[in-house]
C-alpha positions as CSV (number, residue, x, y, z in Angstrom):
1,M,4.1,-12.6,3.1
2,T,5.2,-13.4,6.6
3,E,3.2,-14.7,9.6
4,N,2.6,-11.0,10.5
5,G,1.3,-10.2,7.0
6,V,2.7,-7.9,4.4
7,S,5.6,-5.8,5.5
8,W,7.2,-2.6,4.3
9,R,10.0,-4.8,2.9
10,H,7.4,-6.5,0.6
11,A,6.2,-3.1,-0.5
12,A,9.7,-1.9,-1.1
13,G,10.5,-5.0,-3.2
14,V,7.3,-4.7,-5.3
15,G,7.9,-1.0,-5.8
16,G,11.5,-1.4,-6.7
17,I,10.8,-4.1,-9.3
18,V,8.0,-2.1,-10.9
19,L,10.2,1.0,-10.8
20,V,13.0,-0.7,-12.8
21,L,10.6,-2.4,-15.2
22,S,8.6,0.7,-15.9
23,F,11.6,2.9,-16.2
24,V,13.2,0.6,-18.8
25,A,9.9,0.2,-20.7
26,L,9.1,3.9,-20.7
27,K,12.6,4.8,-21.6
28,L,12.5,2.5,-24.6
29,V,9.1,4.0,-25.7
30,S,10.4,7.6,-25.4
31,T,13.8,7.0,-27.1
32,R,12.0,5.5,-30.1
33,G,10.1,8.7,-30.6
34,N,6.8,7.6,-29.3
35,T,4.8,9.5,-26.8
36,L,4.5,8.3,-23.2
37,P,1.1,7.1,-22.0
38,H,-0.7,9.9,-20.2
39,N,-1.5,9.8,-16.5
40,S,-4.8,11.1,-15.3
41,W,-5.8,13.2,-12.3
42,F,-8.7,10.7,-12.1
43,A,-6.0,8.2,-10.9
44,L,-5.4,10.4,-7.9
45,I,-9.1,10.5,-7.0
46,A,-9.3,6.7,-7.3
47,I,-6.2,6.1,-5.2
48,V,-7.4,8.5,-2.5
49,L,-11.0,7.0,-2.5
50,L,-9.7,3.5,-2.2
51,T,-7.3,4.4,0.5
52,V,-10.1,6.1,2.5
53,A,-12.3,3.0,2.0
54,V,-9.5,0.7,3.4
55,L,-9.1,3.1,6.3
56,A,-12.9,3.1,7.0
57,G,-13.0,-0.7,6.7
58,G,-10.3,-1.1,9.3
59,W,-11.7,1.5,11.7
60,E,-14.4,-0.8,13.0
61,V,-11.9,-3.6,13.8
62,R,-9.6,-1.1,15.5
63,A,-12.4,0.3,17.6
64,Y,-13.4,-3.1,18.8
65,L,-9.9,-4.3,19.6
66,R,-9.2,-1.1,21.6
67,G,-12.4,-1.5,23.6
68,Q,-14.1,1.6,22.1
69,S,-16.9,-0.5,20.7
70,T,-18.8,-3.3,22.3
71,R,-20.2,-4.7,19.1
72,P,-17.7,-7.0,17.5
73,P,-17.3,-6.8,13.7
74,S,-18.3,-10.0,11.8
75,P,-15.4,-12.3,11.0
76,Q,-16.1,-11.6,7.3
77,K,-15.8,-7.9,7.8
78,A,-12.6,-8.2,9.7
79,R,-11.1,-10.6,7.1
80,R,-12.1,-8.2,4.3
81,A,-10.5,-5.3,6.1
82,L,-7.3,-7.2,6.5
83,V,-7.2,-8.4,2.9
84,A,-8.1,-5.0,1.6
85,A,-5.2,-3.5,3.7
86,Q,-2.7,-6.0,2.4
87,A,-3.9,-5.4,-1.2
88,C,-3.6,-1.7,-0.6
89,V,0.0,-2.1,0.5
90,L,0.9,-4.2,-2.6
91,A,-1.1,-2.2,-5.1
92,G,0.1,1.1,-3.7
93,A,3.7,-0.1,-3.9
94,A,3.2,-1.2,-7.6
95,L,1.6,2.1,-8.4
96,A,4.4,4.0,-6.6
97,G,7.0,2.1,-8.7
98,W,5.2,2.9,-11.9
99,F,4.8,6.6,-11.1
100,A,8.4,6.9,-9.9
101,G,9.6,5.3,-13.1
102,Y,7.4,7.7,-15.1
103,A,8.7,10.7,-13.2
104,L,12.3,9.7,-13.8
105,V,11.8,9.3,-17.5
106,E,10.0,12.7,-17.7
107,A,12.9,14.2,-15.7
108,G,15.3,13.1,-18.4
109,R,13.4,14.8,-21.1
110,L,12.5,18.1,-19.6
111,E,13.3,19.8,-23.0
112,A,9.9,18.5,-24.2
113,S,7.0,20.9,-23.5
114,S,4.8,18.4,-21.7
115,A,7.5,16.7,-19.7
116,F,7.5,19.0,-16.7
117,S,3.7,18.8,-16.1
118,G,3.9,15.0,-16.7
119,M,6.7,14.8,-14.1
120,V,4.8,16.8,-11.5
121,Q,1.7,14.8,-12.0
122,A,3.6,11.6,-11.7
123,I,5.2,12.8,-8.4
124,V,1.8,13.7,-7.0
125,L,0.5,10.3,-7.9
126,F,3.6,8.7,-6.4
127,V,3.1,10.5,-3.1
128,A,-0.6,9.4,-3.1
129,S,0.5,5.8,-3.8
130,V,3.0,5.8,-0.9
131,G,0.2,7.1,1.3
132,A,-1.9,4.1,0.3
133,V,1.0,1.8,1.3
134,A,1.3,3.6,4.7
135,V,-2.5,3.4,5.3
136,G,-2.5,-0.3,4.3
137,L,0.3,-1.1,6.7
138,V,-1.5,0.8,9.5
139,V,-4.9,-0.9,8.9
140,Q,-3.2,-4.3,8.7
141,A,-1.7,-3.6,12.2
142,W,-5.1,-2.6,13.5
143,C,-6.4,-6.0,12.4
144,R,-3.8,-7.9,14.4
145,I,-5.4,-9.7,17.3
146,P,-3.5,-9.2,20.5
147,E,-2.0,-12.3,22.2
148,D,-4.3,-13.8,24.9
149,K,-2.7,-13.3,28.3
150,D,-4.5,-16.4,29.6
151,D,-2.6,-18.7,27.3
152,D,0.8,-17.9,28.8
153,K,3.0,-20.8,29.9
154,P,3.4,-21.3,33.6
155,P,6.6,-19.9,35.1
156,G,9.6,-22.2,34.7
157,G,8.5,-23.4,31.2
158,G,6.9,-26.6,32.6
159,S,3.7,-28.1,31.4
160,V,0.4,-27.6,33.2
161,H,-1.0,-30.6,35.0
162,A,-4.6,-30.8,36.0
């Protein structure tokens, strides 16, 4: 993580590593004649609900920082919103890598009767996971406190003398 939090580069790195690892593992499983683990549409519901929860958690912080609310969120709520957003980015990236790897393995075995539906399901879950990454990055940006204009250095870069 950087000073500015989790970036899309972190998400891409996590997603890429999980993609490679899941593809290799699932390819080994399928080439040995074993069935692949089944994805569930319940996973889609869980990803969407968690993404909506992160979005709702960050909305209060956003509203306050934009001046749309006069009631400040508690520091604990703001911290939870930020941490949830960052977790959403990293978890979404890991899930996106898993589902992309799964879809690629299924694409290579389309002669199997269940491969096409498994691939479509993995693609839908991949898209939802990428959506979770995007929402996490947006909510993290909402939680960024703007720089205080009063703390600027005086012109010329000199120090302030009282």
